[in-house]
CHARMM-style PDB file with segment names, atoms N, HN, CA, C and O in Angstrom:
ATOM      1  N   MET     1       0.799  -1.104   0.034  1.00  0.00      PROA
ATOM      2  CA  MET     1       0.054  -0.100  -0.052  1.00  0.00      PROA
ATOM      3  C   MET     1       0.896   1.190   0.017  1.00  0.00      PROA
ATOM      4  O   MET     1       2.052   1.201   0.442  1.00  0.00      PROA
ATOM      5  N   PHE     2       0.173   2.380  -0.472  1.00  0.00      PROA
ATOM      6  HN  PHE     2      -0.765   2.371  -0.817  1.00  0.00      PROA
ATOM      7  CA  PHE     2       1.119   3.711  -0.590  1.00  0.00      PROA
ATOM      8  C   PHE     2       1.142   4.285   0.993  1.00  0.00      PROA
ATOM      9  O   PHE     2       2.105   4.896   1.455  1.00  0.00      PROA
ATOM     10  N   VAL     3       0.183   4.047   1.577  1.00  0.00      PROA
ATOM     11  HN  VAL     3      -0.600   3.551   1.201  1.00  0.00      PROA
ATOM     12  CA  VAL     3       0.493   4.428   2.865  1.00  0.00      PROA
ATOM     13  C   VAL     3       1.657   4.136   3.749  1.00  0.00      PROA
ATOM     14  O   VAL     3       2.094   4.939   4.574  1.00  0.00      PROA
ATOM     15  N   ASP     4       2.189   2.812   3.508  1.00  0.00      PROA
ATOM     16  HN  ASP     4       1.834   2.160   2.837  1.00  0.00      PROA
ATOM     17  CA  ASP     4       3.313   2.384   4.141  1.00  0.00      PROA
ATOM     18  C   ASP     4       4.463   3.380   3.863  1.00  0.00      PROA
ATOM     19  O   ASP     4       5.288   3.595   4.751  1.00  0.00      PROA
ATOM     20  N   LEU     5       4.551   4.014   2.624  1.00  0.00      PROA
ATOM     21  HN  LEU     5       3.881   3.839   1.902  1.00  0.00      PROA
ATOM     22  CA  LEU     5       5.653   4.560   2.065  1.00  0.00      PROA
ATOM     23  C   LEU     5       5.766   6.122   2.683  1.00  0.00      PROA
ATOM     24  O   LEU     5       6.852   6.701   2.687  1.00  0.00      PROA
ATOM     25  N   ILE     6       4.743   6.644   3.118  1.00  0.00      PROA
ATOM     26  HN  ILE     6       3.861   6.174   3.115  1.00  0.00      PROA
ATOM     27  CA  ILE     6       4.569   7.969   3.868  1.00  0.00      PROA
ATOM     28  C   ILE     6       4.771   7.742   5.348  1.00  0.00      PROA
ATOM     29  O   ILE     6       3.948   7.101   6.001  1.00  0.00      PROA
ATOM     30  N   PRO     7       6.046   8.350   5.972  1.00  0.00      PROA
ATOM     31  CA  PRO     7       5.737   8.318   7.590  1.00  0.00      PROA
ATOM     32  C   PRO     7       4.818   9.128   7.993  1.00  0.00      PROA
ATOM     33  O   PRO     7       4.469  10.124   7.358  1.00  0.00      PROA
ATOM     34  N   PRO     8       4.315   8.746   9.158  1.00  0.00      PROA
ATOM     35  CA  PRO     8       3.282   9.728   9.858  1.00  0.00      PROA
ATOM     36  C   PRO     8       3.833  10.909  10.291  1.00  0.00      PROA
ATOM     37  O   PRO     8       5.055  10.885  10.435  1.00  0.00      PROA
ATOM     38  N   PRO     9       3.256  11.947  10.540  1.00  0.00      PROA
ATOM     39  CA  PRO     9       3.841  13.430  10.859  1.00  0.00      PROA
ATOM     40  C   PRO     9       4.751  13.228  12.192  1.00  0.00      PROA
ATOM     41  O   PRO     9       5.836  13.789  12.344  1.00  0.00      PROA
ATOM     42  N   HSD    10       4.185  12.388  13.091  1.00  0.00      PROA
ATOM     43  HN  HSD    10       3.304  11.932  12.967  1.00  0.00      PROA
ATOM     44  CA  HSD    10       4.983  12.438  14.383  1.00  0.00      PROA
ATOM     45  C   HSD    10       6.250  11.685  14.211  1.00  0.00      PROA
ATOM     46  O   HSD    10       7.196  11.914  14.965  1.00  0.00      PROA
ATOM     47  N   GLU    11       6.325  10.821  13.287  1.00  0.00      PROA
ATOM     48  HN  GLU    11       5.556  10.635  12.674  1.00  0.00      PROA
ATOM     49  CA  GLU    11       7.649  10.071  13.037  1.00  0.00      PROA
ATOM     50  C   GLU    11       8.859  10.806  12.895  1.00  0.00      PROA
ATOM     51  O   GLU    11       8.781  11.746  12.103  1.00  0.00      PROA
ATOM     52  N   ARG    12      10.018  10.619  13.482  1.00  0.00      PROA
ATOM     53  HN  ARG    12      10.081   9.856  14.125  1.00  0.00      PROA
ATOM     54  CA  ARG    12      11.187  11.175  13.386  1.00  0.00      PROA
ATOM     55  C   ARG    12      11.810  10.772  12.093  1.00  0.00      PROA
ATOM     56  O   ARG    12      11.691   9.614  11.693  1.00  0.00      PROA
ATOM     57  N   GLU    13      12.515  11.734  11.377  1.00  0.00      PROA
ATOM     58  HN  GLU    13      12.612  12.674  11.702  1.00  0.00      PROA
ATOM     59  CA  GLU    13      13.047  11.479  10.073  1.00  0.00      PROA
ATOM     60  C   GLU    13      14.613  10.773  10.141  1.00  0.00      PROA
ATOM     61  O   GLU    13      15.019  10.147   9.162  1.00  0.00      PROA
ATOM     62  N   TRP    14      15.323  10.896  11.173  1.00  0.00      PROA
ATOM     63  HN  TRP    14      14.993  11.403  11.969  1.00  0.00      PROA
ATOM     64  CA  TRP    14      16.708  10.567  11.413  1.00  0.00      PROA
ATOM     65  C   TRP    14      16.485   9.064  11.963  1.00  0.00      PROA
ATOM     66  O   TRP    14      15.405   8.711  12.437  1.00  0.00      PROA
ATOM     67  N   ARG    15      17.568   8.242  11.861  1.00  0.00      PROA
ATOM     68  HN  ARG    15      18.446   8.529  11.476  1.00  0.00      PROA
ATOM     69  CA  ARG    15      17.583   6.879  12.398  1.00  0.00      PROA
ATOM     70  C   ARG    15      18.834   6.575  13.099  1.00  0.00      PROA
ATOM     71  O   ARG    15      19.906   6.965  12.636  1.00  0.00      PROA
ATOM     72  N   HSD    16      18.754   5.813  14.331  1.00  0.00      PROA
ATOM     73  HN  HSD    16      17.883   5.496  14.707  1.00  0.00      PROA
ATOM     74  CA  HSD    16      19.937   5.524  14.960  1.00  0.00      PROA
ATOM     75  C   HSD    16      20.590   4.361  14.045  1.00  0.00      PROA
ATOM     76  O   HSD    16      19.863   3.606  13.399  1.00  0.00      PROA
ATOM     77  N   PRO    17      22.108   4.248  14.022  1.00  0.00      PROA
ATOM     78  CA  PRO    17      22.490   3.176  13.155  1.00  0.00      PROA
ATOM     79  C   PRO    17      22.187   1.789  13.626  1.00  0.00      PROA
ATOM     80  O   PRO    17      22.365   0.813  12.898  1.00  0.00      PROA
ATOM     81  N   ALA    18      21.694   1.700  14.939  1.00  0.00      PROA
ATOM     82  HN  ALA    18      21.550   2.493  15.531  1.00  0.00      PROA
ATOM     83  CA  ALA    18      21.311   0.249  15.417  1.00  0.00      PROA
ATOM     84  C   ALA    18      19.934   0.086  14.726  1.00  0.00      PROA
ATOM     85  O   ALA    18      19.585  -1.082  14.555  1.00  0.00      PROA
ATOM     86  N   GLU    19      19.046   1.109  14.277  1.00  0.00      PROA
ATOM     87  HN  GLU    19      19.329   2.058  14.416  1.00  0.00      PROA
ATOM     88  CA  GLU    19      17.643   0.753  13.711  1.00  0.00      PROA
ATOM     89  C   GLU    19      17.745   0.569  12.075  1.00  0.00      PROA
ATOM     90  O   GLU    19      16.772   0.323  11.362  1.00  0.00      PROA
ATOM     91  N   ILE    20      19.158   0.739  11.590  1.00  0.00      PROA
ATOM     92  HN  ILE    20      19.949   0.939  12.169  1.00  0.00      PROA
ATOM     93  CA  ILE    20      19.001   0.567  10.230  1.00  0.00      PROA
ATOM     94  C   ILE    20      19.753  -0.643   9.705  1.00  0.00      PROA
ATOM     95  O   ILE    20      20.837  -0.963  10.193  1.00  0.00      PROA
ATOM     96  N   SER    21      19.153  -1.352   8.661  1.00  0.00      PROA
ATOM     97  HN  SER    21      18.272  -1.092   8.265  1.00  0.00      PROA
ATOM     98  CA  SER    21      19.608  -2.682   8.418  1.00  0.00      PROA
ATOM     99  C   SER    21      21.102  -2.657   7.701  1.00  0.00      PROA
ATOM    100  O   SER    21      21.585  -1.660   7.164  1.00  0.00      PROA
ATOM    101  N   ALA    22      21.695  -3.868   7.794  1.00  0.00      PROA
ATOM    102  HN  ALA    22      21.303  -4.678   8.231  1.00  0.00      PROA
ATOM    103  CA  ALA    22      23.130  -3.930   7.231  1.00  0.00      PROA
ATOM    104  C   ALA    22      23.149  -3.332   5.947  1.00  0.00      PROA
ATOM    105  O   ALA    22      23.985  -2.471   5.675  1.00  0.00      PROA
ATOM    106  N   GLU    23      22.136  -3.790   4.982  1.00  0.00      PROA
ATOM    107  HN  GLU    23      21.457  -4.490   5.203  1.00  0.00      PROA
ATOM    108  CA  GLU    23      22.073  -3.204   3.570  1.00  0.00      PROA
ATOM    109  C   GLU    23      21.920  -1.892   3.252  1.00  0.00      PROA
ATOM    110  O   GLU    23      22.343  -1.384   2.213  1.00  0.00      PROA
ATOM    111  N   HSD    24      21.193  -1.198   4.311  1.00  0.00      PROA
ATOM    112  HN  HSD    24      20.850  -1.610   5.155  1.00  0.00      PROA
ATOM    113  CA  HSD    24      20.905   0.336   4.071  1.00  0.00      PROA
ATOM    114  C   HSD    24      22.134   1.068   4.629  1.00  0.00      PROA
ATOM    115  O   HSD    24      22.355   2.210   4.227  1.00  0.00      PROA
ATOM    116  N   ARG    25      22.985   0.465   5.568  1.00  0.00      PROA
ATOM    117  HN  ARG    25      22.805  -0.463   5.894  1.00  0.00      PROA
ATOM    118  CA  ARG    25      24.288   0.921   6.110  1.00  0.00      PROA
ATOM    119  C   ARG    25      25.287   0.855   4.872  1.00  0.00      PROA
ATOM    120  O   ARG    25      25.983   1.847   4.651  1.00  0.00      PROA
ATOM    121  N   ILE    26      25.379  -0.126   4.155  1.00  0.00      PROA
ATOM    122  HN  ILE    26      24.814  -0.932   4.334  1.00  0.00      PROA
ATOM    123  CA  ILE    26      26.384  -0.223   3.130  1.00  0.00      PROA
ATOM    124  C   ILE    26      26.059   0.687   2.114  1.00  0.00      PROA
ATOM    125  O   ILE    26      26.981   1.332   1.615  1.00  0.00      PROA
ATOM    126  N   LEU    27      24.766   0.876   1.669  1.00  0.00      PROA
ATOM    127  HN  LEU    27      24.017   0.353   2.074  1.00  0.00      PROA
ATOM    128  CA  LEU    27      24.533   1.683   0.579  1.00  0.00      PROA
ATOM    129  C   LEU    27      24.770   3.028   1.027  1.00  0.00      PROA
ATOM    130  O   LEU    27      25.279   3.794   0.210  1.00  0.00      PROA
ATOM    131  N   PHE    28      24.442   3.535   2.394  1.00  0.00      PROA
ATOM    132  HN  PHE    28      24.028   2.913   3.058  1.00  0.00      PROA
ATOM    133  CA  PHE    28      24.679   5.042   2.877  1.00  0.00      PROA
ATOM    134  C   PHE    28      26.091   5.077   2.903  1.00  0.00      PROA
ATOM    135  O   PHE    28      26.502   6.198   2.602  1.00  0.00      PROA
ATOM    136  N   ALA    29      27.185   4.075   3.209  1.00  0.00      PROA
ATOM    137  HN  ALA    29      26.851   3.165   3.453  1.00  0.00      PROA
ATOM    138  CA  ALA    29      28.479   4.311   3.193  1.00  0.00      PROA
ATOM    139  C   ALA    29      29.080   4.412   1.759  1.00  0.00      PROA
ATOM    140  O   ALA    29      30.150   4.995   1.589  1.00  0.00      PROA
ATOM    141  N   ALA    30      28.484   3.919   0.861  1.00  0.00      PROA
ATOM    142  HN  ALA    30      27.614   3.445   0.999  1.00  0.00      PROA
ATOM    143  CA  ALA    30      28.883   3.927  -0.427  1.00  0.00      PROA
ATOM    144  C   ALA    30      28.606   5.239  -1.196  1.00  0.00      PROA
ATOM    145  O   ALA    30      29.154   5.474  -2.274  1.00  0.00      PROA
ATOM    146  N   GLU    31      27.688   6.132  -0.569  1.00  0.00      PROA
ATOM    147  HN  GLU    31      27.243   5.942   0.306  1.00  0.00      PROA
ATOM    148  CA  GLU    31      27.367   7.456  -1.388  1.00  0.00      PROA
ATOM    149  C   GLU    31      28.571   8.191  -0.960  1.00  0.00      PROA
ATOM    150  O   GLU    31      29.093   8.196   0.154  1.00  0.00      PROA
ATOM    151  N   PRO    32      28.968   8.893  -2.174  1.00  0.00      PROA
ATOM    152  CA  PRO    32      30.086   9.949  -2.071  1.00  0.00      PROA
ATOM    153  C   PRO    32      29.564  11.229  -1.081  1.00  0.00      PROA
ATOM    154  O   PRO    32      28.388  11.496  -0.836  1.00  0.00      PROA
ATOM    155  N   PRO    33      30.586  11.839  -0.656  1.00  0.00      PROA
ATOM    156  CA  PRO    33      30.248  13.046   0.324  1.00  0.00      PROA
ATOM    157  C   PRO    33      29.800  14.160  -0.667  1.00  0.00      PROA
ATOM    158  O   PRO    33      30.280  14.458  -1.760  1.00  0.00      PROA
ATOM    159  N   SER    34      28.667  14.737   0.068  1.00  0.00      PROA
ATOM    160  HN  SER    34      28.277  14.495   0.957  1.00  0.00      PROA
ATOM    161  CA  SER    34      28.302  15.943  -0.765  1.00  0.00      PROA
ATOM    162  C   SER    34      29.280  17.123  -0.867  1.00  0.00      PROA
ATOM    163  O   SER    34      30.228  17.205  -0.087  1.00  0.00      PROA
ATOM    164  N   ARG    35      29.025  18.165  -1.958  1.00  0.00      PROA
ATOM    165  HN  ARG    35      28.255  18.099  -2.592  1.00  0.00      PROA
ATOM    166  CA  ARG    35      29.916  19.188  -2.158  1.00  0.00      PROA
ATOM    167  C   ARG    35      29.892  20.032  -0.995  1.00  0.00      PROA
ATOM    168  O   ARG    35      30.922  20.627  -0.676  1.00  0.00      PROA
ATOM    169  N   ARG    36      28.615  20.181  -0.182  1.00  0.00      PROA
ATOM    170  HN  ARG    36      27.778  19.699  -0.440  1.00  0.00      PROA
ATOM    171  CA  ARG    36      28.708  21.182   0.887  1.00  0.00      PROA
ATOM    172  C   ARG    36      29.660  20.430   1.889  1.00  0.00      PROA
ATOM    173  O   ARG    36      30.434  21.192   2.467  1.00  0.00      PROA
ATOM    174  N   LEU    37      29.756  19.271   2.177  1.00  0.00      PROA
ATOM    175  HN  LEU    37      29.127  18.652   1.707  1.00  0.00      PROA
ATOM    176  CA  LEU    37      30.635  18.741   3.154  1.00  0.00      PROA
ATOM    177  C   LEU    37      32.035  18.906   2.865  1.00  0.00      PROA
ATOM    178  O   LEU    37      32.854  19.190   3.739  1.00  0.00      PROA
ATOM    179  N   LYS    38      32.355  18.714   1.525  1.00  0.00      PROA
ATOM    180  HN  LYS    38      31.690  18.483   0.815  1.00  0.00      PROA
ATOM    181  CA  LYS    38      33.728  18.918   1.030  1.00  0.00      PROA
ATOM    182  C   LYS    38      34.201  20.464   1.417  1.00  0.00      PROA
ATOM    183  O   LYS    38      35.201  20.723   2.086  1.00  0.00      PROA
ATOM    184  N   VAL    39      33.288  21.426   0.866  1.00  0.00      PROA
ATOM    185  HN  VAL    39      32.475  21.215   0.322  1.00  0.00      PROA
ATOM    186  CA  VAL    39      33.624  22.863   1.249  1.00  0.00      PROA
ATOM    187  C   VAL    39      33.749  23.033   2.736  1.00  0.00      PROA
ATOM    188  O   VAL    39      34.726  23.608   3.214  1.00  0.00      PROA
ATOM    189  N   ALA    40      32.766  22.538   3.489  1.00  0.00      PROA
ATOM    190  HN  ALA    40      31.972  22.071   3.101  1.00  0.00      PROA
ATOM    191  CA  ALA    40      32.974  22.994   4.859  1.00  0.00      PROA
ATOM    192  C   ALA    40      34.134  22.351   5.401  1.00  0.00      PROA
ATOM    193  O   ALA    40      34.799  23.000   6.208  1.00  0.00      PROA
ATOM    194  N   ALA    41      34.576  20.924   5.033  1.00  0.00      PROA
ATOM    195  HN  ALA    41      34.035  20.397   4.377  1.00  0.00      PROA
ATOM    196  CA  ALA    41      35.940  20.462   5.548  1.00  0.00      PROA
ATOM    197  C   ALA    41      36.992  21.264   5.149  1.00  0.00      PROA
ATOM    198  O   ALA    41      37.932  21.434   5.926  1.00  0.00      PROA
ATOM    199  N   LEU    42      36.981  21.868   3.885  1.00  0.00      PROA
ATOM    200  HN  LEU    42      36.218  21.730   3.254  1.00  0.00      PROA
ATOM    201  CA  LEU    42      38.156  22.630   3.335  1.00  0.00      PROA
ATOM    202  C   LEU    42      38.192  23.954   4.219  1.00  0.00      PROA
ATOM    203  O   LEU    42      39.288  24.319   4.642  1.00  0.00      PROA
ATOM    204  N   VAL    43      37.161  24.620   4.492  1.00  0.00      PROA
ATOM    205  HN  VAL    43      36.270  24.324   4.149  1.00  0.00      PROA
ATOM    206  CA  VAL    43      37.002  25.874   5.238  1.00  0.00      PROA
ATOM    207  C   VAL    43      37.491  25.670   6.679  1.00  0.00      PROA
ATOM    208  O   VAL    43      38.224  26.506   7.208  1.00  0.00      PROA
ATOM    209  N   VAL    44      37.092  24.578   7.304  1.00  0.00      PROA
ATOM    210  HN  VAL    44      36.497  23.899   6.874  1.00  0.00      PROA
ATOM    211  CA  VAL    44      37.479  24.222   8.808  1.00  0.00      PROA
ATOM    212  C   VAL    44      39.068  23.841   8.729  1.00  0.00      PROA
ATOM    213  O   VAL    44      39.803  24.190   9.653  1.00  0.00      PROA
ATOM    214  N   GLY    45      39.513  23.220   7.767  1.00  0.00      PROA
ATOM    215  HN  GLY    45      38.916  22.937   7.017  1.00  0.00      PROA
ATOM    216  CA  GLY    45      40.831  22.953   7.620  1.00  0.00      PROA
ATOM    217  C   GLY    45      41.617  24.161   7.608  1.00  0.00      PROA
ATOM    218  O   GLY    45      42.470  24.394   8.465  1.00  0.00      PROA
ATOM    219  N   ALA    46      41.335  24.955   6.621  1.00  0.00      PROA
ATOM    220  HN  ALA    46      40.642  24.765   5.925  1.00  0.00      PROA
ATOM    221  CA  ALA    46      42.097  26.251   6.402  1.00  0.00      PROA
ATOM    222  C   ALA    46      42.056  27.241   7.587  1.00  0.00      PROA
ATOM    223  O   ALA    46      43.050  27.922   7.842  1.00  0.00      PROA
ATOM    224  N   CYS    47      40.950  27.329   8.296  1.00  0.00      PROA
ATOM    225  HN  CYS    47      40.143  26.776   8.088  1.00  0.00      PROA
ATOM    226  CA  CYS    47      40.900  28.229   9.491  1.00  0.00      PROA
ATOM    227  C   CYS    47      41.647  27.581  10.658  1.00  0.00      PROA
ATOM    228  O   CYS    47      42.108  28.300  11.543  1.00  0.00      PROA
ATOM    229  N   SER    48      41.787  26.233  10.696  1.00  0.00      PROA
ATOM    230  HN  SER    48      41.413  25.649   9.977  1.00  0.00      PROA
ATOM    231  CA  SER    48      42.608  25.620  11.645  1.00  0.00      PROA
ATOM    232  C   SER    48      43.957  25.840  11.389  1.00  0.00      PROA
ATOM    233  O   SER    48      44.711  26.178  12.301  1.00  0.00      PROA
ATOM    234  N   LEU    49      44.393  25.666  10.102  1.00  0.00      PROA
ATOM    235  HN  LEU    49      43.780  25.391   9.361  1.00  0.00      PROA
ATOM    236  CA  LEU    49      45.958  26.027   9.786  1.00  0.00      PROA
ATOM    237  C   LEU    49      46.176  27.579   9.853  1.00  0.00      PROA
ATOM    238  O   LEU    49      47.264  27.898  10.332  1.00  0.00      PROA
ATOM    239  N   ILE    50      45.521  28.397   9.545  1.00  0.00      PROA
ATOM    240  HN  ILE    50      44.637  28.138   9.156  1.00  0.00      PROA
ATOM    241  CA  ILE    50      45.655  29.887   9.829  1.00  0.00      PROA
ATOM    242  C   ILE    50      45.693  30.138  11.412  1.00  0.00      PROA
ATOM    243  O   ILE    50      46.470  31.008  11.803  1.00  0.00      PROA
ATOM    244  N   ALA    51      44.968  29.493  12.294  1.00  0.00      PROA
ATOM    245  HN  ALA    51      44.336  28.786  11.976  1.00  0.00      PROA
ATOM    246  CA  ALA    51      44.887  29.699  13.709  1.00  0.00      PROA
ATOM    247  C   ALA    51      46.140  29.065  14.261  1.00  0.00      PROA
ATOM    248  O   ALA    51      46.747  29.666  15.147  1.00  0.00      PROA
ATOM    249  N   ALA    52      46.564  27.945  13.831  1.00  0.00      PROA
ATOM    250  HN  ALA    52      46.070  27.457  13.111  1.00  0.00      PROA
ATOM    251  CA  ALA    52      47.739  27.303  14.237  1.00  0.00      PROA
ATOM    252  C   ALA    52      49.294  28.088  13.942  1.00  0.00      PROA
ATOM    253  O   ALA    52      50.293  28.138  14.658  1.00  0.00      PROA
ATOM    254  N   ILE    53      49.022  28.667  12.566  1.00  0.00      PROA
ATOM    255  HN  ILE    53      48.210  28.627  11.984  1.00  0.00      PROA
ATOM    256  CA  ILE    53      50.229  29.582  12.156  1.00  0.00      PROA
ATOM    257  C   ILE    53      50.140  30.907  12.974  1.00  0.00      PROA
ATOM    258  O   ILE    53      51.243  31.372  13.262  1.00  0.00      PROA
ATOM    259  N   ALA    54      49.101  31.583  13.391  1.00  0.00      PROA
ATOM    260  HN  ALA    54      48.205  31.205  13.157  1.00  0.00      PROA
ATOM    261  CA  ALA    54      48.966  32.691  14.039  1.00  0.00      PROA
ATOM    262  C   ALA    54      49.456  32.464  15.588  1.00  0.00      PROA
ATOM    263  O   ALA    54      50.154  33.294  16.172  1.00  0.00      PROA
ATOM    264  N   THR    55      49.059  31.387  16.112  1.00  0.00      PROA
ATOM    265  HN  THR    55      48.492  30.713  15.638  1.00  0.00      PROA
ATOM    266  CA  THR    55      49.505  31.024  17.507  1.00  0.00      PROA
ATOM    267  C   THR    55      50.867  30.679  17.460  1.00  0.00      PROA
ATOM    268  O   THR    55      51.436  30.989  18.507  1.00  0.00      PROA
ATOM    269  N   ALA    56      51.639  30.116  16.572  1.00  0.00      PROA
ATOM    270  HN  ALA    56      51.177  29.864  15.722  1.00  0.00      PROA
ATOM    271  CA  ALA    56      52.935  29.943  16.596  1.00  0.00      PROA
ATOM    272  C   ALA    56      53.835  31.191  16.346  1.00  0.00      PROA
ATOM    273  O   ALA    56      54.964  31.252  16.832  1.00  0.00      PROA
ATOM    274  N   LEU    57      53.326  32.151  15.605  1.00  0.00      PROA
ATOM    275  HN  LEU    57      52.409  32.101  15.210  1.00  0.00      PROA
ATOM    276  CA  LEU    57      53.862  33.317  15.474  1.00  0.00      PROA
ATOM    277  C   LEU    57      53.755  34.303  16.748  1.00  0.00      PROA
ATOM    278  O   LEU    57      54.691  35.008  17.126  1.00  0.00      PROA
ATOM    279  N   PHE    58      52.528  34.256  17.334  1.00  0.00      PROA
ATOM    280  HN  PHE    58      51.768  33.683  17.027  1.00  0.00      PROA
ATOM    281  CA  PHE    58      52.381  34.904  18.526  1.00  0.00      PROA
ATOM    282  C   PHE    58      53.371  34.457  19.593  1.00  0.00      PROA
ATOM    283  O   PHE    58      54.053  35.245  20.247  1.00  0.00      PROA
ATOM    284  N   ILE    59      53.399  33.103  19.722  1.00  0.00      PROA
ATOM    285  HN  ILE    59      52.845  32.463  19.190  1.00  0.00      PROA
ATOM    286  CA  ILE    59      54.372  32.564  20.809  1.00  0.00      PROA
ATOM    287  C   ILE    59      55.726  32.866  20.668  1.00  0.00      PROA
ATOM    288  O   ILE    59      56.456  33.148  21.618  1.00  0.00      PROA
ATOM    289  N   THR    60      56.117  32.806  19.359  1.00  0.00      PROA
ATOM    290  HN  THR    60      55.524  32.577  18.588  1.00  0.00      PROA
ATOM    291  CA  THR    60      57.789  33.212  19.042  1.00  0.00      PROA
ATOM    292  C   THR    60      57.962  34.612  19.287  1.00  0.00      PROA
ATOM    293  O   THR    60      59.037  34.993  19.751  1.00  0.00      PROA
ATOM    294  N   ALA    61      56.935  35.529  19.008  1.00  0.00      PROA
ATOM    295  HN  ALA    61      56.062  35.220  18.632  1.00  0.00      PROA
ATOM    296  CA  ALA    61      57.130  36.939  19.205  1.00  0.00      PROA
ATOM    297  C   ALA    61      57.267  37.337  20.695  1.00  0.00      PROA
ATOM    298  O   ALA    61      57.987  38.265  21.065  1.00  0.00      PROA
ATOM    299  N   LEU    62      56.573  36.618  21.469  1.00  0.00      PROA
ATOM    300  HN  LEU    62      55.988  35.864  21.169  1.00  0.00      PROA
ATOM    301  CA  LEU    62      56.708  36.697  23.052  1.00  0.00      PROA
ATOM    302  C   LEU    62      57.887  36.379  23.573  1.00  0.00      PROA
ATOM    303  O   LEU    62      58.267  36.998  24.567  1.00  0.00      PROA
ATOM    304  N   GLY    63      58.730  35.307  22.978  1.00  0.00      PROA
ATOM    305  HN  GLY    63      58.421  34.804  22.170  1.00  0.00      PROA
ATOM    306  CA  GLY    63      59.850  34.722  23.577  1.00  0.00      PROA
ATOM    307  C   GLY    63      61.129  35.412  23.124  1.00  0.00      PROA
ATOM    308  OT1 GLY    63      62.220  35.032  23.549  1.00  0.00      PROA
TER     309      GLY     63
END
């Protein structure tokens, strides 16, 4: 029936990994990361690198 395909309004959308079957976990793990996730990782990495360099420069300036 089509009713089974639509979750009720009170049903949560996310699932704990223990609630997901092994087949769905394998399919989810095989999906490539989204572009948004790649950009976010690049931005966080760049900010971390800049903060580390600024900290090193600040510490050496004090000594």
